[in-house]
N, C-alpha and C positions, 0 to 999 in steps of 0.2 A: 558372641554377645555384641561383636561390633558390626555396624553397618559400614558401608563405603564411606570413606572420610573424604570430604570434599578438599580441594586444594587451598581454598582460603581459610582452612581450619575451623569453619562453622559447623558446629556438630548438629545433626538433624535433631529436633526436639524429642521425637520419640526415643531416640538414643540416650539423651540427656536425662530424661524422665526415668528411663529403665536404670540408669547409673544411679541415679539420686535415690530411687527406690532400694537398691541394693546397697547402697552406702549407708542407709539408716539400719543400725544393728541392733538397736534397743539396749545398747550399752552406752551410757553418756560419754565415756572416755574415747570410744571408738567413733561415736557420732561427732564429736567435737574435732576430730582429725579428719575423718573421711568427708564428710559433707561439705566444709569449706573448699577442701582440696578438689573434689569433684566439680563444684561450680566455678572456682576461679583458675584451677591450675590444668585440669584435664583437658580444656580445649587447646592447651599449648603443647601438650605431649606429642611425641613423634608417634606413627602408626604403631610402631613395635612396643612403645611403652603403653600405648593404650590397650594393647592386647594383654600385656603383663598386668596392667592395672585390673582389667577384666578378670583375669585369673586370681589375682590377689583376692578380689571380692567373693570369690567362690570358696575361700578358705574359712576354716571354722573361727568363730569368734575368740575361742580360747587362744589359738594360735596367732591370731592378729594381735591380741592383747599382749601375749608374751614377747611377740617380736618388737611391737612399738615401745613397750616398757623397758626393753632390753634385758629381759629375763632369760631368752633363748636367742640363739643365732638363728636368723631367718634362712630359709631356703635361698641358696645362691641367687636364683633367677629373680627373686623378690627385693634383694638387698637395695638396689639402685632406686626403686620406686618407693621403698619404704624410707630411704634417706630424704627423697624428695618431700614426702608427706610430712616427715619430722622437721624439715628445714621450712617449710611453708608454716607449720604450726609455730615454730620458734620466732618467725618473722612477724606473724601476725597472731598473737594468743587470743583465745576466745574471750570476748566480754559478756558480762551477765547484767544486761540492762533490765 
C-alpha cells in the first residue's frame, strides 16, 4: 500500500487519497477515529508505522471495532498504532456541527 516516502514527510496525493478511501469504513465509530488520524497524524508517522497502519486498514471492521472499544486485545503489532489513534481521538474529540 505504501509508495516511497519523501524525506520531508510529504505524502504523495495518490497515497493520501488511497488511505482516506481505506479509512472510510462505513461504521461511524471507525470513521470518526480513522479519518482524522489519516489526515492529521499519518504524515508524521515513521515509515514503519505507516506500513503497520496500512496493515491495520486491511483488518476486518469487527476486529477494528473490538480493538478500539477495548473489547479484545489487539494483535501485538497493532498495539502501538491503535494507542496513537485513540490518543489523537482523546485530544481532539469529533464535533458534530
